[in-house]
C-alpha positions as CSV (number, residue, x, y, z in Angstrom):
1,M,69.9,266.6,149.4
2,R,68.6,267.0,145.9
3,H,66.1,265.2,143.6
4,F,67.8,262.6,141.4
5,G,70.9,262.9,143.6
6,H,70.9,259.1,143.9
7,I,71.9,258.7,140.2
8,A,75.4,259.1,138.8
9,P,76.5,262.6,138.0
10,E,77.3,261.7,134.4
11,V,73.7,260.3,134.0
12,R,72.3,263.5,135.5
13,K,74.3,265.6,133.1
14,R,72.9,263.7,130.1
15,L,69.3,263.9,131.4
16,F,69.1,267.5,132.5
17,H,69.3,270.8,130.7
18,R,69.3,272.3,134.2
19,E,69.9,270.0,137.2
20,P,67.8,270.1,140.4
21,V,69.3,272.4,143.1
22,A,70.5,271.1,146.4
23,F,68.5,272.0,149.5
24,T,68.5,271.2,153.2
25,A,65.9,271.2,156.0
26,D,66.8,274.8,156.7
27,S,66.0,276.0,153.1
28,P,63.3,278.6,152.6
29,P,59.7,277.2,153.2
30,R,58.6,278.0,149.6
31,L,61.4,275.9,148.2
32,L,60.9,273.0,150.7
33,A,57.1,273.0,149.9
34,A,57.8,272.6,146.2
35,A,60.6,270.0,146.9
36,L,58.5,267.6,149.0
37,G,57.8,265.4,146.0
38,A,56.7,261.9,146.8
39,T,56.3,261.8,150.6
40,L,56.7,258.2,151.6
41,Y,54.7,257.1,154.6
42,S,56.0,254.4,157.0
43,P,54.5,253.0,160.2
44,A,56.5,254.1,163.2
45,T,56.5,250.5,164.4
46,R,59.1,249.3,162.0
47,P,61.9,247.6,163.9
48,R,64.6,248.7,161.4
49,L,63.2,252.2,160.9
50,A,66.6,254.0,161.0
51,E,68.1,251.7,158.3
52,D,64.9,251.9,156.3
53,I,65.0,255.7,156.2
54,L,68.6,255.9,155.1
55,R,68.0,253.2,152.4
56,Q,65.1,255.1,151.0
57,A,67.1,258.3,151.0
58,S,69.8,256.5,148.9
59,R,67.1,255.6,146.4
60,G,65.8,259.1,145.8
61,V,63.3,259.7,148.6
62,V,63.6,263.3,150.0
63,S,60.6,263.4,152.4
64,M,59.0,260.8,154.7
65,A,56.2,260.7,157.2
66,L,56.5,258.4,160.1
67,C,53.0,257.4,161.1
68,L,51.6,257.1,164.6
69,E,48.0,257.3,163.4
70,D,45.9,255.2,161.0
71,S,48.7,252.9,159.8
72,I,49.0,251.3,163.3
73,D,46.6,249.7,165.7
74,D,45.3,251.9,168.6
75,A,46.8,249.5,171.1
76,D,50.2,249.9,169.5
77,V,50.6,253.6,170.0
78,P,52.8,253.6,173.2
79,A,55.1,251.0,171.7
80,A,55.2,252.9,168.4
81,E,56.1,256.1,170.2
82,E,58.9,254.3,172.1
83,N,60.2,252.7,168.9
84,L,60.1,256.1,167.1
85,V,62.2,257.8,169.8
86,R,64.7,255.0,169.9
87,R,65.1,254.6,166.1
88,L,65.5,258.4,165.5
89,A,68.3,258.5,168.1
90,E,69.8,255.5,166.2
91,L,69.3,257.3,162.9
92,A,71.2,260.4,164.2
93,E,74.2,258.1,165.0
94,L,74.0,256.2,161.7
95,A,73.7,259.3,159.6
96,A,76.7,261.0,161.3
97,R,78.8,257.8,160.9
98,A,77.9,257.4,157.2
99,D,78.0,261.2,156.5
100,A,74.6,260.7,155.0
101,D,71.6,263.1,154.8
102,P,68.3,261.7,155.9
103,P,65.2,262.9,154.1
104,L,62.9,265.6,155.4
105,L,61.2,263.8,158.3
106,F,57.7,264.4,159.6
107,V,55.7,262.5,162.2
108,R,52.0,261.9,161.7
109,V,50.6,262.3,165.2
110,R,47.1,261.5,166.7
111,T,46.8,264.2,169.4
112,P,48.3,267.6,170.0
113,E,49.9,266.4,173.2
114,Q,52.1,264.1,171.3
115,I,54.0,266.9,169.6
116,P,55.7,268.5,172.6
117,D,56.0,265.1,174.3
118,L,57.9,263.6,171.4
119,V,60.1,266.6,170.9
120,R,61.0,266.4,174.6
121,R,61.7,262.6,174.5
122,L,63.7,262.8,171.3
123,G,66.2,265.3,172.9
124,P,69.1,266.0,170.5
125,A,67.6,263.7,167.9
126,A,64.7,266.1,167.5
127,R,66.9,268.1,165.1
128,L,66.2,265.3,162.5
129,L,62.5,266.4,162.4
130,S,61.2,268.9,159.9
131,G,57.7,268.9,161.4
132,F,54.5,267.0,162.0
133,V,51.6,265.8,159.9
134,L,48.3,266.8,161.5
135,P,45.3,264.4,160.8
136,K,41.7,265.2,160.2
137,F,42.3,268.9,160.2
138,T,39.4,271.3,160.7
139,E,39.5,274.7,162.5
140,E,38.2,273.3,165.8
141,H,40.3,270.2,165.7
142,G,43.4,271.6,164.1
143,V,44.2,274.8,166.0
144,P,45.3,272.9,169.2
145,F,47.8,271.0,167.0
146,L,49.2,274.2,165.6
147,E,49.4,275.7,169.1
148,A,51.2,272.6,170.3
149,L,53.6,272.8,167.4
150,A,54.4,276.4,168.1
151,D,55.1,275.6,171.8
152,A,57.3,272.7,170.8
153,E,59.2,274.9,168.4
154,A,59.8,277.5,171.0
155,A,60.9,275.0,173.6
156,G,63.2,273.2,171.2
157,G,64.6,276.3,169.5
158,R,64.3,274.7,166.0
159,R,61.9,275.4,163.2
160,L,59.1,272.9,162.8
161,F,56.5,272.8,160.0
162,A,52.9,271.6,160.0
163,M,51.3,269.6,157.2
164,P,47.6,269.5,157.9
165,V,45.6,266.6,156.3
166,L,42.3,267.6,154.8
167,E,40.2,264.4,155.3
168,S,37.3,265.0,157.6
169,P,33.7,264.2,156.5
170,E,32.7,267.8,157.1
171,L,34.9,268.7,154.1
172,L,33.1,266.2,152.0
173,Y,29.5,266.8,152.9
174,R,27.8,269.5,150.8
175,E,26.0,271.2,153.7
176,S,29.2,271.8,155.7
177,R,31.9,272.0,153.1
178,A,32.1,275.8,152.5
179,Q,32.0,276.6,156.3
180,T,34.6,274.0,157.0
181,L,36.9,275.2,154.3
182,D,36.6,278.8,155.5
183,G,37.5,277.6,159.0
184,V,40.5,275.7,157.8
185,F,41.7,278.7,155.9
186,R,41.4,280.9,159.0
187,A,43.5,278.4,161.0
188,V,46.3,277.9,158.5
189,D,46.4,281.6,157.5
190,K,47.0,282.5,161.1
191,Y,49.9,280.1,161.3
192,R,51.0,280.6,157.6
193,D,54.7,280.6,158.4
194,R,54.5,277.2,160.0
195,V,52.3,275.5,157.4
196,L,54.5,273.9,154.8
197,A,51.8,272.2,152.7
198,L,48.2,270.8,152.9
199,R,47.7,267.1,152.2
200,L,44.5,265.5,150.9
201,G,43.2,262.4,152.6
202,V,41.2,260.9,149.8
203,T,41.0,257.4,151.4
204,D,39.0,258.9,154.2
205,F,36.8,260.8,151.8
206,C,36.0,257.6,150.0
207,S,35.4,255.9,153.4
208,A,32.6,258.3,154.2
209,Y,30.6,256.8,151.3
210,G,31.8,253.3,151.4
211,L,33.8,253.8,148.2
212,R,37.2,252.6,147.1
213,R,38.7,253.4,143.7
214,G,40.2,250.6,141.7
215,P,43.6,250.5,139.9
216,D,41.9,251.4,136.7
217,M,40.4,254.6,138.2
218,T,41.9,257.8,139.5
219,A,40.7,260.0,142.3
220,Y,39.3,262.3,139.6
221,D,37.0,259.6,138.3
222,V,35.2,259.4,141.7
223,Q,33.1,262.5,141.3
224,V,32.3,263.1,145.0
225,V,36.0,263.1,145.7
226,A,36.9,265.2,142.6
227,S,34.5,267.9,143.7
228,V,36.3,268.2,147.1
229,I,39.7,268.4,145.4
230,A,38.3,271.2,143.2
231,D,37.0,273.1,146.1
232,V,40.2,272.7,148.1
233,V,42.2,274.0,145.2
234,N,39.7,276.8,144.8
235,V,40.3,278.0,148.4
236,F,43.9,277.0,149.0
237,G,45.6,276.9,145.6
238,R,45.2,280.5,144.5
239,A,48.1,282.3,142.8
240,D,47.4,285.7,144.4
241,G,49.7,285.2,147.4
242,T,47.1,283.7,149.6
243,G,47.6,280.1,148.4
244,F,49.4,277.1,149.8
245,T,51.1,274.1,148.3
246,V,48.5,271.3,148.1
247,T,49.8,267.7,147.6
248,G,48.1,264.9,145.7
249,P,46.2,262.0,147.2
250,V,47.7,258.6,148.0
251,W,47.8,255.8,145.3
252,E,46.9,252.5,147.0
253,Y,48.1,249.9,144.5
254,F,51.4,248.4,143.8
255,R,50.5,245.2,142.0
256,V,47.4,244.2,139.9
257,H,46.3,240.6,139.3
258,E,43.4,241.3,137.0
259,R,42.5,244.2,134.8
260,M,39.1,245.3,133.4
261,F,40.3,248.1,131.1
262,K,43.2,248.5,128.7
263,P,46.5,249.9,130.0
264,Q,46.7,253.6,129.9
265,L,50.3,253.9,128.7
266,R,51.0,254.4,125.0
267,Q,53.7,252.2,123.6
268,S,55.5,254.7,121.3
269,P,57.3,256.7,124.0
270,F,58.8,253.5,125.4
271,L,59.7,252.0,122.0
272,Q,61.6,255.2,121.1
273,V,64.0,254.7,123.9
274,R,63.9,250.8,123.8
275,A,62.2,250.6,127.2
276,A,59.3,248.2,126.3
277,A,60.2,246.1,129.3
278,L,59.8,249.1,131.6
279,R,56.3,249.7,130.2
280,D,55.3,246.1,130.9
281,R,56.6,246.4,134.4
282,L,54.8,249.6,135.1
283,I,51.5,248.1,133.8
284,E,52.0,244.9,135.9
285,H,52.3,247.0,139.0
286,A,49.4,249.4,138.3
287,M,51.8,252.3,137.6
288,D,49.9,253.3,134.5
289,G,47.0,254.4,136.7
290,L,49.4,256.2,139.0
291,L,51.1,258.1,136.1
292,R,47.7,259.2,134.9
293,E,46.7,260.4,138.4
294,I,49.9,262.3,138.8
295,S,49.3,264.1,135.5
296,L,45.8,265.0,136.7
297,D,47.1,266.2,140.0
298,Q,49.4,268.6,138.2
299,A,46.7,269.7,135.8
300,N,44.5,270.5,138.9
301,G,47.1,272.5,140.7
302,L,48.5,269.9,143.1
303,L,52.3,269.3,143.6
304,G,53.8,266.3,145.2
305,K,52.0,263.2,146.4
306,T,51.4,261.0,149.4
307,C,53.0,257.5,148.7
308,I,52.7,254.3,150.6
309,H,55.2,252.2,148.5
310,P,58.7,252.9,147.4
311,S,57.9,252.0,143.8
312,H,55.7,255.1,143.6
313,V,58.5,257.5,144.2
314,S,60.2,257.5,140.8
315,P,57.0,258.1,138.8
316,V,56.1,261.1,141.0
317,H,59.6,262.6,140.6
318,A,59.9,261.8,136.9
319,L,56.7,263.6,136.1
320,S,57.6,266.5,138.3
321,V,60.6,267.4,136.1
322,V,60.0,270.4,134.0
323,S,60.2,269.7,130.3
324,H,62.6,271.7,128.1
325,E,59.5,273.1,126.3
326,E,57.8,274.2,129.5
327,Y,60.9,275.8,130.7
328,G,61.4,277.8,127.5
329,D,57.8,279.0,127.6
330,A,58.1,280.0,131.2
331,R,61.3,281.9,130.6
332,D,59.8,283.7,127.6
333,I,56.7,284.7,129.5
334,L,58.7,286.1,132.4
335,S,61.2,287.9,130.3
336,P,61.7,291.5,131.4
337,D,61.0,292.6,127.8
338,R,57.5,291.3,128.3
339,D,56.4,293.3,131.3
340,G,53.8,295.1,129.3
341,G,52.0,291.9,128.4
342,G,51.1,290.7,124.9
343,V,51.0,287.4,123.1
344,L,54.0,285.5,121.6
345,R,54.4,282.3,119.8
346,S,56.1,279.5,121.7
347,A,59.7,278.8,120.6
348,Y,58.4,275.3,119.8
349,T,55.9,276.9,117.4
350,N,53.0,274.8,118.7
351,K,51.1,277.2,121.1
352,M,50.3,280.7,122.1
353,N,51.9,282.2,125.2
354,E,49.8,285.1,126.6
355,V,52.1,286.9,129.0
356,K,49.7,288.2,131.7
357,P,47.3,285.2,132.0
358,H,50.2,282.7,131.9
359,R,52.5,284.6,134.3
360,A,51.4,282.7,137.5
361,W,51.8,279.4,135.7
362,A,55.3,280.4,134.5
363,E,56.4,281.4,138.1
364,R,55.2,278.1,139.5
365,T,56.9,276.3,136.6
366,L,60.3,277.9,137.3
367,L,60.0,277.1,141.0
368,R,59.4,273.4,140.1
369,A,62.3,273.6,137.7
370,E,64.5,274.8,140.5
371,V,63.8,271.7,142.7
372,F,63.1,269.0,140.1
373,G,65.3,270.3,137.3
374,V,64.7,270.8,133.6
375,A,64.9,267.9,131.2
376,A,67.3,268.0,128.3
377,E,65.7,268.8,125.0
378,D,65.5,265.2,123.8
379,V,64.7,263.7,127.2
380,G,61.1,262.6,128.2
381,F,59.5,261.1,131.2
382,V,60.4,257.5,130.1
383,D,64.1,258.4,130.1
384,L,63.8,259.8,133.7
385,L,61.8,256.7,134.8
386,A,64.4,254.4,133.3
387,A,67.4,256.2,134.9
388,G,66.7,255.4,138.5
389,P,63.4,253.6,139.4
390,A,62.8,253.0,143.0
391,R,63.1,249.3,143.9
């Protein structure tokens, strides 16, 4: 699989200075963590789950979470588990028959006991799983999940990753936040090889205060939530070798009936490529707020995003592509000729590149360039959105 692999090769050749690389579920963890992109959540109760997964893969989705937790009623858990086992076995057959690659698949479980039980019940179809999403993760609550995952991995003989979700009230409350973050770090550091990424459960954070951000607001406009994101990045997003990939929060909206504030998308980038209708469609479906939040995610050190609607996938991936300018700056900063440091003017003659302070940024940028590609010199995010929007 590869990002933008669903669009025609001739279109990719026009859009990219350097195309995204292909990867598999067996690729190195560092590459997979960066490649998660828009992780599309789906309730495990869907009766046509196998067909849905392959259809989303054909539209550019490269990672999905099949949910047995908050997206389904408590009473539906046994039926959801049974459906998941049946549909993944069906998916294995469909994928083999169509010679198609499913996305990276994760199951969001409720209890540690579900992990080995599901792996056992799936049998050969367990090879489709890349891992499990672990809800409401704290040190006390999360370690049993990680232990269960390690046991299931050993029993099944296949690598399985964990994606803990940071969403517990203890992370939000001022008096317990530091201690909780320290505990989470101890847990994930001990199982570092199995932790692919940390996910942020902003909906649960808002719930603790009876809040819900509207389509005109981002998570960063809700100050109590923004402060948690900042502290999570502070602890887990460091570039000194101790950090993890942290993904962005879910965007809840996919259509807006009434707006209070002006749209947040400038007209000029769309007019330049004759895509005014695309801008209107994005605004109609609240995508201007999503695009702004993705930009703020990236500015705050987050990569990838939890998504609950297929239409959110293309914006996440389009804004994850490295621009030609960013790529040139990163290459210049990491040039062997610059090992001693120093300052140089950007090739675009619009900024200063200071080699030592910008090195970690440059390394992360080149990793993102590997999985999402580098845009051609005259290609912007509008071109990438227009090339293959999710339907």
